DRENDO-1510 file (C-alpha; in Angstrom, 1 decimal, always signed):
<recs>
REC; n; res; u; v; w
REC; 1; MET; -1.1; -6.8; +10.4 .
REC; 2; ARG; -3.8; -6.6; +13.1 .
REC; 3; GLY; -3.9; -8.6; +16.3 .
REC; 4; GLY; -0.2; -8.9; +16.8 .
REC; 5; LEU; +2.2; -11.5; +15.4 .
REC; 6; TRP; +2.5; -13.4; +18.7 .
REC; 7; GLN; -1.0; -14.8; +18.7 .
REC; 8; LEU; -0.7; -15.4; +14.9 .
REC; 9; GLY; +2.4; -17.5; +15.7 .
REC; 10; GLN; +0.6; -19.4; +18.3 .
REC; 11; SER; -2.4; -20.2; +16.1 .
REC; 12; ILE; -0.2; -21.2; +13.2 .
REC; 13; THR; +1.9; -23.4; +15.4 .
REC; 14; ARG; -1.3; -25.3; +16.4 .
REC; 15; ARG; -2.6; -25.4; +12.9 .
REC; 16; LEU; +0.7; -26.8; +11.5 .
REC; 17; ALA; +0.1; -29.9; +13.6 .
REC; 18; GLN; -3.3; -30.3; +12.0 .
REC; 19; THR; -2.9; -29.4; +8.4 .
REC; 20; ASP; -0.5; -28.8; +5.6 .
REC; 21; LYS; +1.2; -25.6; +4.6 .
REC; 22; LYS; -0.9; -25.1; +1.4 .
REC; 23; THR; -4.1; -25.0; +3.5 .
REC; 24; ILE; -2.5; -22.5; +5.9 .
REC; 25; ALA; -1.5; -20.3; +3.0 .
REC; 26; ARG; -5.1; -20.3; +1.7 .
REC; 27; ARG; -6.5; -19.5; +5.2 .
REC; 28; CYS; -4.1; -16.6; +5.5 .
REC; 29; PHE; -5.7; -15.3; +2.3 .
REC; 30; ALA; -2.6; -15.4; +0.1 .
REC; 31; SER; -1.1; -18.1; -2.1 .
REC; 32; GLU; +2.6; -18.9; -2.1 .
REC; 33; ALA; +2.7; -17.8; -5.8 .
REC; 34; ASP; +1.4; -14.3; -4.9 .
REC; 35; LEU; +4.0; -13.6; -2.2 .
REC; 36; LYS; +7.4; -11.9; -2.6 .
REC; 37; LYS; +10.4; -13.8; -1.2 .
REC; 38; THR; +13.5; -12.4; +0.3 .
REC; 39; VAL; +16.9; -13.8; -0.9 .
REC; 40; LEU; +17.0; -15.8; +2.4 .
REC; 41; TYR; +13.8; -17.7; +1.7 .
REC; 42; ASP; +15.4; -21.0; +0.8 .
REC; 43; PHE; +17.8; -20.6; +3.8 .
REC; 44; HIS; +14.8; -20.2; +6.1 .
REC; 45; VAL; +13.0; -23.3; +4.7 .
REC; 46; ALA; +16.3; -25.3; +5.0 .
REC; 47; ASN; +16.6; -24.3; +8.6 .
REC; 48; GLY; +13.0; -25.3; +9.5 .
REC; 49; GLY; +11.4; -21.8; +9.1 .
REC; 50; LYS; +7.6; -22.0; +9.2 .
REC; 51; MET; +6.7; -19.5; +6.4 .
REC; 52; VAL; +3.5; -17.3; +6.5 .
REC; 53; PRO; +2.2; -14.4; +4.5 .
REC; 54; PHE; +3.1; -11.0; +6.0 .
REC; 55; ALA; +2.7; -7.7; +4.3 .
REC; 56; GLY; +2.8; -9.4; +0.9 .
REC; 57; TRP; +5.9; -11.4; +1.7 .
REC; 58; SER; +6.5; -15.0; +2.7 .
REC; 59; MET; +8.3; -14.7; +6.0 .
REC; 60; PRO; +9.3; -17.1; +8.8 .
REC; 61; ILE; +6.9; -16.8; +11.8 .
REC; 62; GLN; +9.2; -19.2; +13.8 .
REC; 63; TYR; +11.8; -22.0; +13.4 .
REC; 64; LYS; +12.2; -25.2; +15.4 .
REC; 65; ASP; +12.2; -23.3; +18.7 .
REC; 66; SER; +8.9; -22.2; +20.1 .
REC; 67; ILE; +8.2; -18.4; +20.2 .
REC; 68; MET; +8.6; -18.5; +23.9 .
REC; 69; GLU; +12.1; -20.2; +23.6 .
REC; 70; SER; +13.1; -17.8; +20.8 .
REC; 71; THR; +12.1; -14.7; +22.9 .
REC; 72; ILE; +14.1; -15.8; +25.9 .
REC; 73; ASN; +17.1; -16.8; +23.8 .
REC; 74; CYS; +17.3; -13.4; +22.2 .
REC; 75; ARG; +17.5; -11.8; +25.7 .
REC; 76; GLU; +20.0; -14.3; +27.0 .
REC; 77; ASN; +22.1; -14.8; +23.9 .
REC; 78; GLY; +21.0; -13.4; +20.6 .
REC; 79; SER; +18.7; -13.6; +17.6 .
REC; 80; LEU; +19.2; -13.1; +13.9 .
REC; 81; PHE; +16.1; -11.8; +12.0 .
REC; 82; ASP; +15.6; -11.4; +8.2 .
REC; 83; VAL; +13.9; -8.0; +7.9 .
REC; 84; SER; +14.5; -7.7; +4.1 .
REC; 85; HIS; +10.8; -7.1; +3.6 .
REC; 86; MET; +11.3; -3.6; +5.0 .
REC; 87; CYS; +12.2; -0.8; +2.6 .
REC; 88; GLY; +15.5; +1.1; +2.8 .
REC; 89; LEU; +16.0; +4.2; +0.8 .
REC; 90; SER; +18.4; +7.1; +0.5 .
REC; 91; LEU; +17.6; +10.8; -0.2 .
REC; 92; LYS; +20.4; +12.8; -1.7 .
REC; 93; GLY; +21.0; +16.4; -2.7 .
REC; 94; LYS; +21.7; +19.6; -0.9 .
REC; 95; ASP; +18.1; +20.0; +0.0 .
REC; 96; SER; +17.4; +16.5; +1.1 .
REC; 97; ILE; +17.1; +17.4; +4.8 .
REC; 98; PRO; +14.8; +20.4; +4.3 .
REC; 99; PHE; +12.7; +18.3; +2.1 .
REC; 100; LEU; +12.4; +15.4; +4.6 .
REC; 101; GLU; +11.7; +17.8; +7.4 .
REC; 102; LYS; +8.5; +18.8; +5.7 .
REC; 103; LEU; +7.3; +15.2; +6.1 .
REC; 104; VAL; +8.6; +14.0; +9.5 .
REC; 105; ILE; +8.7; +15.4; +13.1 .
REC; 106; ALA; +12.4; +14.8; +13.7 .
REC; 107; ASP; +15.1; +17.5; +13.8 .
REC; 108; VAL; +17.1; +15.8; +11.1 .
REC; 109; ALA; +19.3; +18.8; +10.5 .
REC; 110; GLY; +20.3; +18.8; +14.2 .
REC; 111; LEU; +21.6; +15.2; +14.1 .
REC; 112; ALA; +25.4; +14.7; +14.0 .
REC; 113; ASP; +26.6; +13.1; +10.8 .
REC; 114; GLY; +26.4; +9.3; +11.1 .
REC; 115; THR; +23.6; +9.3; +13.7 .
REC; 116; GLY; +19.9; +8.6; +13.5 .
REC; 117; THR; +16.6; +8.7; +15.4 .
REC; 118; LEU; +13.1; +7.3; +15.4 .
REC; 119; THR; +10.7; +9.6; +13.6 .
REC; 120; VAL; +7.1; +9.6; +12.3 .
REC; 121; PHE; +5.8; +10.6; +8.9 .
REC; 122; THR; +2.6; +12.6; +9.5 .
REC; 123; ASN; -0.4; +13.6; +7.5 .
REC; 124; GLU; -2.2; +17.0; +7.3 .
REC; 125; LYS; -4.2; +16.1; +10.5 .
REC; 126; GLY; -1.1; +15.1; +12.4 .
REC; 127; GLY; -1.8; +11.4; +12.1 .
REC; 128; ALA; +1.0; +8.8; +11.7 .
REC; 129; ILE; +1.5; +7.6; +8.1 .
REC; 130; ASP; +4.4; +5.4; +9.3 .
REC; 131; ASP; +7.2; +5.4; +11.8 .
REC; 132; SER; +10.8; +5.1; +10.6 .
REC; 133; VAL; +14.4; +5.2; +11.7 .
REC; 134; VAL; +16.0; +8.1; +9.9 .
REC; 135; THR; +19.8; +8.6; +9.7 .
REC; 136; LYS; +21.7; +11.8; +8.7 .
REC; 137; VAL; +24.6; +10.2; +6.8 .
REC; 138; THR; +25.9; +13.7; +5.7 .
REC; 139; ASN; +24.3; +17.0; +5.1 .
REC; 140; ASP; +23.3; +15.9; +1.6 .
REC; 141; HIS; +22.5; +12.2; +2.3 .
REC; 142; VAL; +19.7; +10.8; +4.5 .
REC; 143; TYR; +19.1; +7.0; +4.9 .
REC; 144; LEU; +15.8; +5.7; +6.2 .
REC; 145; VAL; +13.9; +2.4; +6.5 .
REC; 146; VAL; +10.1; +2.2; +6.3 .
REC; 147; ASN; +7.8; -0.6; +7.2 .
REC; 148; ALA; +7.0; -3.3; +4.7 .
REC; 149; GLY; +3.2; -3.0; +5.1 .
REC; 150; CYS; +3.5; +0.8; +4.5 .
REC; 151; ARG; +6.0; +0.7; +1.6 .
REC; 152; ASP; +3.6; +1.5; -1.2 .
REC; 153; LYS; +1.8; +4.4; +0.5 .
REC; 154; ASP; +5.0; +5.8; +2.0 .
REC; 155; LEU; +6.8; +5.8; -1.4 .
REC; 156; ALA; +3.8; +7.4; -3.1 .
REC; 157; HIS; +3.6; +10.0; -0.3 .
REC; 158; ILE; +7.3; +10.8; -0.6 .
REC; 159; GLU; +7.2; +10.9; -4.4 .
REC; 160; GLU; +4.2; +13.2; -4.5 .
REC; 161; HIS; +5.8; +15.7; -2.2 .
REC; 162; MET; +9.2; +15.4; -3.9 .
REC; 163; LYS; +7.8; +16.3; -7.3 .
REC; 164; SER; +6.3; +19.4; -5.9 .
REC; 165; PHE; +9.5; +20.3; -4.0 .
REC; 166; LYS; +11.7; +19.8; -7.1 .
REC; 167; SER; +9.3; +21.8; -9.3 .
REC; 168; LYS; +10.1; +24.8; -7.0 .
REC; 169; GLY; +13.9; +24.3; -7.5 .
REC; 170; GLY; +14.6; +21.9; -4.6 .
REC; 171; ASP; +17.7; +19.7; -5.0 .
REC; 172; VAL; +16.7; +16.2; -3.9 .
REC; 173; SER; +16.6; +12.7; -5.4 .
REC; 174; TRP; +16.1; +9.2; -4.1 .
REC; 175; HIS; +17.3; +5.7; -4.5 .
REC; 176; ILE; +15.3; +2.7; -3.2 .
REC; 177; HIS; +17.7; +0.0; -2.0 .
REC; 178; ASP; +16.0; -3.0; -3.6 .
REC; 179; GLU; +19.4; -4.3; -4.4 .
REC; 180; ARG; +20.1; -4.8; -0.7 .
REC; 181; SER; +18.8; -7.1; +2.1 .
REC; 182; LEU; +18.4; -6.3; +5.7 .
REC; 183; LEU; +19.4; -8.4; +8.7 .
REC; 184; ALA; +18.8; -7.6; +12.3 .
REC; 185; LEU; +21.2; -9.0; +14.9 .
REC; 186; GLN; +19.9; -8.5; +18.4 .
REC; 187; GLY; +20.9; -9.6; +22.0 .
REC; 188; PRO; +23.9; -9.6; +24.3 .
REC; 189; LEU; +26.0; -11.6; +21.9 .
REC; 190; ALA; +25.3; -9.3; +18.9 .
REC; 191; ALA; +28.4; -7.1; +19.3 .
REC; 192; PRO; +30.9; -9.8; +20.2 .
REC; 193; VAL; +29.8; -12.0; +17.3 .
REC; 194; LEU; +29.7; -9.3; +14.7 .
REC; 195; GLN; +33.1; -8.0; +15.9 .
REC; 196; HIS; +34.6; -11.3; +14.5 .
REC; 197; LEU; +33.4; -10.3; +11.0 .
REC; 198; MET; +34.8; -6.7; +10.8 .
REC; 199; LYS; +37.8; -4.5; +11.6 .
REC; 200; GLU; +36.2; -1.4; +13.0 .
REC; 201; ASP; +35.9; -1.3; +16.8 .
REC; 202; LEU; +32.2; -1.8; +17.7 .
REC; 203; SER; +32.8; -0.5; +21.2 .
REC; 204; LYS; +33.1; +3.0; +19.7 .
REC; 205; ILE; +29.8; +2.7; +17.8 .
REC; 206; TYR; +26.8; +3.6; +20.0 .
REC; 207; PHE; +23.0; +3.3; +19.9 .
REC; 208; GLY; +21.7; +5.3; +16.9 .
REC; 209; ASP; +25.1; +5.4; +15.1 .
REC; 210; PHE; +25.4; +4.6; +11.4 .
REC; 211; ARG; +28.4; +3.5; +9.5 .
REC; 212; ILE; +29.2; +2.3; +5.9 .
REC; 213; LEU; +31.9; -0.3; +6.3 .
REC; 214; ASP; +33.1; -3.8; +5.4 .
REC; 215; ILE; +31.4; -6.7; +7.1 .
REC; 216; ASN; +32.4; -10.3; +6.1 .
REC; 217; GLY; +33.9; -9.0; +2.8 .
REC; 218; SER; +31.0; -6.8; +1.6 .
REC; 219; THR; +30.1; -3.1; +1.9 .
REC; 220; CYS; +27.3; -2.8; +4.5 .
REC; 221; PHE; +25.2; +0.0; +6.1 .
REC; 222; LEU; +25.4; -0.7; +9.8 .
REC; 223; THR; +23.0; +0.9; +12.3 .
REC; 224; ARG; +23.2; +0.2; +16.0 .
REC; 225; THR; +19.5; -0.1; +16.6 .
REC; 226; GLY; +16.8; -2.7; +16.6 .
REC; 227; TYR; +13.2; -3.6; +17.6 .
REC; 228; THR; +13.7; -5.8; +20.7 .
REC; 229; GLY; +14.9; -3.5; +23.4 .
REC; 230; GLU; +18.3; -5.3; +23.3 .
REC; 231; ASP; +21.6; -4.0; +22.1 .
REC; 232; GLY; +22.0; -4.9; +18.5 .
REC; 233; PHE; +22.4; -3.9; +14.8 .
REC; 234; GLU; +20.5; -3.6; +11.6 .
REC; 235; ILE; +22.8; -4.5; +8.7 .
REC; 236; SER; +21.9; -3.5; +5.1 .
REC; 237; VAL; +24.0; -6.0; +3.0 .
REC; 238; PRO; +24.1; -6.4; -0.8 .
REC; 239; SER; +21.6; -9.2; -1.5 .
REC; 240; GLU; +24.1; -11.4; -3.2 .
REC; 241; ASN; +26.1; -11.5; +0.1 .
REC; 242; ALA; +23.1; -11.8; +2.5 .
REC; 243; VAL; +23.1; -15.6; +2.9 .
REC; 244; ASP; +26.8; -15.8; +3.4 .
REC; 245; LEU; +26.6; -13.1; +6.1 .
REC; 246; ALA; +23.7; -14.9; +7.9 .
REC; 247; LYS; +25.7; -18.1; +7.9 .
REC; 248; ALA; +28.8; -16.4; +9.2 .
REC; 249; ILE; +27.0; -14.8; +12.1 .
REC; 250; LEU; +25.4; -18.0; +13.1 .
REC; 251; GLU; +28.7; -19.9; +12.8 .
REC; 252; LYS; +30.7; -17.3; +14.8 .
REC; 253; SER; +28.1; -17.5; +17.6 .
REC; 254; GLU; +28.7; -21.3; +18.0 .
REC; 255; GLY; +24.9; -21.9; +17.9 .
REC; 256; LYS; +24.0; -19.4; +20.6 .
REC; 257; VAL; +22.6; -16.8; +18.2 .
REC; 258; ARG; +19.6; -18.4; +16.5 .
REC; 259; LEU; +17.5; -17.6; +13.5 .
REC; 260; THR; +14.3; -16.0; +14.9 .
REC; 261; GLY; +11.0; -15.3; +13.2 .
REC; 262; LEU; +8.2; -12.7; +13.3 .
REC; 263; GLY; +6.4; -14.3; +16.3 .
REC; 264; ALA; +9.3; -13.7; +18.7 .
REC; 265; ARG; +10.0; -10.4; +17.1 .
REC; 266; ASP; +6.5; -9.3; +18.1 .
REC; 267; SER; +6.7; -10.6; +21.7 .
REC; 268; LEU; +10.2; -8.9; +22.1 .
REC; 269; ARG; +9.0; -5.5; +20.8 .
REC; 270; LEU; +5.9; -5.7; +23.0 .
REC; 271; GLU; +8.0; -6.4; +26.1 .
REC; 272; ALA; +10.1; -3.4; +25.1 .
REC; 273; GLY; +7.0; -1.2; +24.8 .
REC; 274; LEU; +7.6; -0.5; +21.1 .
REC; 275; CYS; +4.8; +0.3; +18.6 .
REC; 276; LEU; +3.7; -2.0; +15.8 .
REC; 277; TYR; +2.4; +0.2; +13.0 .
REC; 278; GLY; -1.1; -0.9; +12.0 .
REC; 279; ASN; -1.8; -2.0; +15.6 .
REC; 280; ASP; -0.5; +0.7; +18.0 .
REC; 281; MET; -0.1; +3.5; +15.5 .
REC; 282; GLU; -2.3; +4.4; +12.6 .
REC; 283; GLN; -3.3; +7.3; +10.4 .
REC; 284; HIS; -5.8; +8.7; +13.0 .
REC; 285; ILE; -3.3; +8.5; +15.9 .
REC; 286; THR; -0.8; +11.4; +16.4 .
REC; 287; PRO; +2.7; +10.9; +17.7 .
REC; 288; ILE; +1.7; +12.7; +20.9 .
REC; 289; GLU; -1.2; +10.3; +21.6 .
REC; 290; ALA; +1.2; +7.5; +20.8 .
REC; 291; GLY; +3.6; +8.6; +23.6 .
REC; 292; LEU; +6.3; +9.8; +21.1 .
REC; 293; THR; +6.4; +13.5; +22.1 .
REC; 294; TRP; +10.1; +13.1; +22.7 .
REC; 295; ALA; +10.6; +12.4; +19.0 .
REC; 296; VAL; +9.4; +15.9; +18.0 .
REC; 297; GLY; +12.7; +17.9; +17.9 .
REC; 298; LYS; +13.0; +21.0; +20.1 .
REC; 299; ARG; +13.6; +23.2; +17.0 .
REC; 300; ARG; +10.6; +21.5; +15.3 .
REC; 301; ARG; +8.4; +22.5; +18.2 .
REC; 302; ALA; +9.4; +26.1; +17.8 .
REC; 303; GLU; +9.3; +26.3; +14.0 .
REC; 304; GLY; +6.7; +23.7; +13.0 .
REC; 305; GLY; +6.8; +23.3; +9.2 .
REC; 306; PHE; +5.9; +19.6; +9.0 .
REC; 307; LEU; +2.5; +18.2; +7.9 .
REC; 308; GLY; -0.1; +18.4; +10.8 .
REC; 309; ALA; +2.2; +20.6; +12.9 .
REC; 310; ASP; -0.7; +22.8; +14.1 .
REC; 311; VAL; -2.5; +19.8; +15.5 .
REC; 312; ILE; +0.6; +18.2; +17.0 .
REC; 313; LEU; +2.0; +21.4; +18.6 .
REC; 314; LYS; -1.4; +22.1; +20.1 .
REC; 315; GLN; -1.5; +18.7; +21.7 .
REC; 316; ILE; +2.0; +19.2; +23.1 .
REC; 317; ALA; +0.8; +22.5; +24.7 .
REC; 318; ASP; -2.6; +21.3; +25.9 .
REC; 319; GLY; -2.2; +17.6; +26.2 .
REC; 320; PRO; -3.9; +14.9; +24.1 .
REC; 321; SER; -7.3; +13.5; +24.8 .
REC; 322; ILE; -6.1; +9.9; +24.6 .
REC; 323; ARG; -2.7; +8.3; +25.5 .
REC; 324; ARG; -0.9; +5.1; +24.8 .
REC; 325; VAL; -0.1; +3.2; +28.0 .
REC; 326; GLY; +1.0; -0.3; +29.1 .
REC; 327; PHE; -1.0; -2.8; +31.1 .
REC; 328; ILE; -0.4; -6.0; +33.2 .
REC; 329; SER; -3.6; -8.0; +33.4 .
REC; 330; SER; -5.0; -11.2; +34.9 .
REC; 331; GLY; -7.0; -14.0; +33.1 .
REC; 332; PRO; -6.3; -14.7; +29.4 .
REC; 333; PRO; -4.0; -12.4; +27.5 .
REC; 334; ALA; -5.7; -9.3; +26.2 .
REC; 335; ARG; -5.8; -9.0; +22.4 .
REC; 336; SER; -6.1; -6.1; +19.9 .
REC; 337; HIS; -9.5; -4.5; +20.2 .
REC; 338; SER; -10.2; -5.7; +23.8 .
REC; 339; GLU; -12.3; -3.1; +25.6 .
REC; 340; ILE; -10.7; -1.2; +28.5 .
REC; 341; GLN; -13.1; -0.1; +31.3 .
REC; 342; ASN; -12.7; +1.8; +34.5 .
REC; 343; GLU; -13.5; +0.2; +37.8 .
REC; 344; LYS; -17.2; +1.3; +37.4 .
REC; 345; GLY; -17.5; -0.5; +34.1 .
REC; 346; ALA; -17.4; +2.6; +31.8 .
REC; 347; ASN; -15.5; +2.4; +28.5 .
REC; 348; ILE; -12.2; +4.3; +28.6 .
REC; 349; GLY; -10.3; +2.8; +25.7 .
REC; 350; GLU; -9.1; -0.2; +23.7 .
REC; 351; ILE; -6.1; -2.6; +23.7 .
REC; 352; THR; -4.0; -2.4; +20.5 .
REC; 353; SER; -1.4; -5.2; +21.3 .
REC; 354; GLY; -1.2; -7.9; +23.9 .
REC; 355; GLY; +0.1; -11.3; +24.7 .
REC; 356; PHE; +1.8; -13.4; +27.4 .
REC; 357; SER; +5.3; -12.2; +28.1 .
REC; 358; PRO; +7.8; -15.1; +27.9 .
REC; 359; CYS; +10.3; -13.2; +30.0 .
REC; 360; LEU; +8.0; -11.8; +32.7 .
REC; 361; LYS; +5.7; -14.9; +32.7 .
REC; 362; LYS; +2.6; -12.6; +32.9 .
REC; 363; ASN; +0.2; -10.9; +30.5 .
REC; 364; ILE; +1.2; -7.6; +29.1 .
REC; 365; ALA; -0.5; -5.3; +26.7 .
REC; 366; MET; -0.6; -1.7; +25.4 .
REC; 367; GLY; -3.5; +0.4; +24.3 .
REC; 368; TYR; -5.2; +3.8; +24.4 .
REC; 369; VAL; -7.1; +5.3; +27.3 .
REC; 370; LYS; -8.7; +8.7; +27.9 .
REC; 371; SER; -6.4; +11.2; +29.5 .
REC; 372; GLY; -6.9; +11.1; +33.2 .
REC; 373; SER; -7.0; +7.3; +33.2 .
REC; 374; HIS; -3.4; +7.0; +32.0 .
REC; 375; LYS; -1.5; +7.4; +35.2 .
REC; 376; ASN; +0.8; +4.5; +36.4 .
REC; 377; GLY; -1.0; +2.3; +38.9 .
REC; 378; THR; -4.5; +3.1; +37.7 .
REC; 379; LYS; -6.7; +0.0; +38.1 .
REC; 380; VAL; -8.8; -1.0; +35.0 .
REC; 381; LYS; -11.0; -3.9; +33.7 .
REC; 382; ILE; -10.0; -5.5; +30.4 .
REC; 383; VAL; -12.8; -7.4; +28.5 .
REC; 384; VAL; -11.6; -10.6; +26.9 .
REC; 385; ARG; -14.2; -12.8; +25.1 .
REC; 386; GLY; -17.1; -11.1; +27.0 .
REC; 387; LYS; -15.6; -11.4; +30.5 .
REC; 388; SER; -13.8; -8.6; +32.4 .
REC; 389; TYR; -10.5; -9.2; +34.1 .
REC; 390; ASP; -8.4; -7.0; +36.4 .
REC; 391; GLY; -5.6; -4.9; +34.9 .
REC; 392; VAL; -3.4; -2.1; +36.0 .
REC; 393; VAL; -1.7; +0.7; +34.0 .
REC; 394; THR; +2.0; -0.1; +34.0 .
REC; 395; LYS; +5.1; +1.9; +32.9 .
REC; 396; MET; +6.8; +0.8; +29.7 .
REC; 397; PRO; +9.1; -0.8; +28.7 .
REC; 398; PHE; +8.0; -3.9; +30.6 .
REC; 399; VAL; +11.5; -5.4; +30.2 .
REC; 400; PRO; +14.4; -2.9; +30.8 .
REC; 401; THR; +16.1; -1.9; +27.5 .
REC; 402; LYS; +19.8; -2.5; +27.1 .
REC; 403; TYR; +20.8; -0.1; +24.3 .
REC; 404; TYR; +24.5; +0.5; +24.1 .
REC; 405; LYS; +25.1; +4.2; +25.0 .
REC; 406; PRO; +28.1; +6.2; +26.2 .
REC; 407; SER; +28.5; +5.8; +29.9 .
</recs>
């Protein structure tokens, strides 16, 4: 979804005061009947969730709290997100890792069992088809989660290459986990609250680790990861147990962990300097331009073998012509497609995401600029509604990350 969810949340909050939900659904170009619903839909509505169309789903943009309040509460206490619109899938078979490595930039084979990493699916030109967290469960089982808005193209892409791979004798099959729901529990209370609902010691499960274990009486896939910059978990739970798990998490937190919608999810990920696919990464942007060179495994840099490897490896060697960077700016918040100029007024790039940071109380944004204009501290002008405002290139993340890693 273009333009970022934060500003969508703000506009919908204003419009909710002026009109009814049916009108909003029409204005968002989708009717309620056309939208898919997660198993938590009724739970969201009962808890005051303001539902909006997103990637073909009816999802909560916010609850009774404002987006500002929800963002701050996640960083101070915790948030529970329904992210069941995202698509989890497993690849199995003795060749599942070699197969996946033809499509992504990560060194999947080099991961320890039960660990994962962020990766990118690339096309023949090195552009990003989607970003994904991929986990090596074992040598013959890989689990990954792809973005809701990219589901159809991602699955078609994987299936096309799988047919070709299997026709040459490759041993790989897949299972799409439509029987499961996905919850994201984020914030400083995430681990203490979740610990009440399971036996395994969470202090021994670190950022990027994956386990299959019992949580609140059902078999879950637990990944210590998230999209906020905070410590936290993504929990794949059988759909019939999803509402019970959500209720148990909220109950154990004694009201401190709150249901949180897509609006605060967007401001949190922007503060953490994380890409939103469709805004900050698209099919014409390479992982190197997006600032994800670190995600290209060392072995992959030496061997290549993934789609677009020639383009990507050349950019690693020579440097890309454009780069994703962060900004702090004055005036109104910069939005997607705002022009970036140098101090002489020449165009040097474009904003891809922006908004007001609830935690920093200032405008933050990210976008792409020509190489040479990307260094921290570079002064720029950002054009918002025809007027230019002062900005400065700023290191990301804007808010320090708190991932739980071995000391």
